C-alpha positions as a Markdown table, in Angstrom:
| # | Residue | x | y | z |
|---|---|---|---|---|
| 1 | Met | 106.0 | 81.7 | 163.0 |
| 2 | Ile | 105.4 | 80.7 | 166.8 |
| 3 | Ile | 104.6 | 83.0 | 169.7 |
| 4 | Cys | 107.2 | 83.0 | 172.5 |
| 5 | Asn | 107.9 | 84.9 | 175.9 |
| 6 | Val | 110.9 | 86.1 | 176.1 |
| 7 | Val | 112.3 | 84.8 | 179.5 |
| 8 | Gly | 116.0 | 85.9 | 179.8 |
| 9 | Asn | 119.1 | 86.6 | 178.3 |
| 10 | Val | 122.2 | 84.5 | 177.0 |
| 11 | Trp | 125.9 | 85.9 | 177.4 |
| 12 | Ala | 128.3 | 83.8 | 175.4 |
| 13 | Thr | 132.0 | 85.7 | 175.2 |
| 14 | Arg | 133.1 | 82.6 | 173.3 |
| 15 | Lys | 131.2 | 82.0 | 170.1 |
| 16 | Asp | 131.1 | 80.9 | 166.5 |
| 17 | Asp | 132.4 | 84.6 | 164.8 |
| 18 | Ser | 128.8 | 84.7 | 162.8 |
| 19 | Leu | 127.3 | 85.2 | 166.1 |
| 20 | Asn | 129.2 | 88.3 | 167.0 |
| 21 | Gly | 127.0 | 91.4 | 167.2 |
| 22 | Leu | 123.8 | 89.3 | 167.9 |
| 23 | Lys | 121.7 | 89.7 | 171.1 |
| 24 | Leu | 120.5 | 86.2 | 172.3 |
| 25 | Met | 117.6 | 85.9 | 174.4 |
| 26 | Ile | 115.9 | 83.0 | 176.1 |
| 27 | Ile | 112.4 | 82.5 | 174.8 |
| 28 | Gln | 109.7 | 80.1 | 176.1 |
| 29 | Arg | 107.0 | 79.1 | 173.4 |
| 30 | Leu | 103.4 | 80.0 | 173.9 |
| 31 | Asp | 100.4 | 78.1 | 172.9 |
| 32 | Ala | 97.8 | 81.2 | 172.8 |
| 33 | Cys | 94.7 | 78.8 | 172.4 |
| 34 | Leu | 95.4 | 76.8 | 175.6 |
| 35 | Asp | 97.2 | 79.4 | 177.8 |
| 36 | Gly | 99.9 | 77.1 | 177.7 |
| 37 | Glu | 103.9 | 77.2 | 177.9 |
| 38 | Lys | 106.1 | 75.2 | 176.1 |
| 39 | Glu | 109.9 | 74.4 | 176.0 |
| 40 | Ser | 112.4 | 77.1 | 176.3 |
| 41 | Cys | 115.2 | 77.8 | 173.6 |
| 42 | Val | 117.7 | 80.5 | 172.5 |
| 43 | Ala | 116.9 | 82.8 | 170.0 |
| 44 | Ala | 118.6 | 85.7 | 168.1 |
| 45 | Asp | 116.8 | 89.2 | 168.7 |
| 46 | Leu | 116.5 | 91.2 | 165.5 |
| 47 | Val | 114.0 | 93.7 | 167.0 |
| 48 | Gly | 115.3 | 94.5 | 170.3 |
| 49 | Ala | 112.9 | 92.7 | 172.8 |
| 50 | Gly | 113.1 | 92.5 | 176.1 |
| 51 | Ile | 112.8 | 90.3 | 179.1 |
| 52 | Gly | 108.7 | 89.8 | 179.6 |
| 53 | Asp | 108.1 | 90.7 | 175.9 |
| 54 | Gln | 105.6 | 88.3 | 173.8 |
| 55 | Val | 107.4 | 88.2 | 170.6 |
| 56 | Leu | 107.2 | 86.6 | 166.8 |
| 57 | Val | 109.7 | 84.0 | 166.4 |
| 58 | Thr | 110.6 | 82.2 | 163.2 |
| 59 | Thr | 112.7 | 78.9 | 163.2 |
| 60 | Gly | 114.9 | 77.1 | 160.7 |
| 61 | Ser | 115.9 | 78.1 | 157.1 |
| 62 | Ser | 113.4 | 81.3 | 157.4 |
| 63 | Ala | 115.6 | 82.1 | 160.6 |
| 64 | Arg | 118.8 | 82.1 | 158.8 |
| 65 | Ala | 117.1 | 84.1 | 155.8 |
| 66 | Ala | 116.1 | 86.9 | 158.4 |
| 67 | Leu | 119.6 | 87.2 | 159.4 |
| 68 | Glu | 121.0 | 87.6 | 156.1 |
| 69 | Val | 123.9 | 85.4 | 157.3 |
| 70 | Ala | 123.4 | 81.9 | 155.3 |
| 71 | Asp | 125.9 | 80.0 | 157.3 |
| 72 | Ala | 125.3 | 81.3 | 160.7 |
| 73 | Pro | 124.2 | 78.5 | 163.2 |
| 74 | Val | 121.0 | 80.0 | 164.3 |
| 75 | Asp | 117.6 | 78.1 | 164.6 |
| 76 | Ala | 115.4 | 80.9 | 166.0 |
| 77 | Val | 115.4 | 84.4 | 165.2 |
| 78 | Ile | 112.9 | 86.9 | 167.1 |
| 79 | Ile | 111.2 | 89.0 | 164.2 |
| 80 | Gly | 108.5 | 91.3 | 165.9 |
| 81 | Ile | 107.4 | 92.1 | 169.2 |
| 82 | Ile | 103.6 | 91.5 | 169.9 |
| 83 | Asp | 101.3 | 94.4 | 170.9 |
| 84 | Gln | 98.3 | 92.4 | 171.2 |
| 85 | Val | 96.8 | 88.9 | 170.9 |
| 86 | Glu | 93.2 | 88.1 | 170.2 |
| 87 | Val | 91.9 | 84.7 | 170.2 |
| 88 | Gln | 88.3 | 83.5 | 169.8 |
| 89 | Lys | 87.6 | 80.5 | 171.8 |
């Protein structure tokens, strides 16, 4: 799992049928230890996250397993909204 910030929404009226009904969000990966931001990508949202939320994201085959749609063309899924992160530096 990775920690990300939700930074935007994606609307796509034409897409693969397996993506119908999924909320798509733009996420930006975070480095909690270095307070640094990384690349951004699109993730399917399973938990109702909004812009500005810090979220837990799973990627790869784990993302497709979380969707319970084996053939969905999805690489990242938001699986949790973070309440608090504590890092000992």
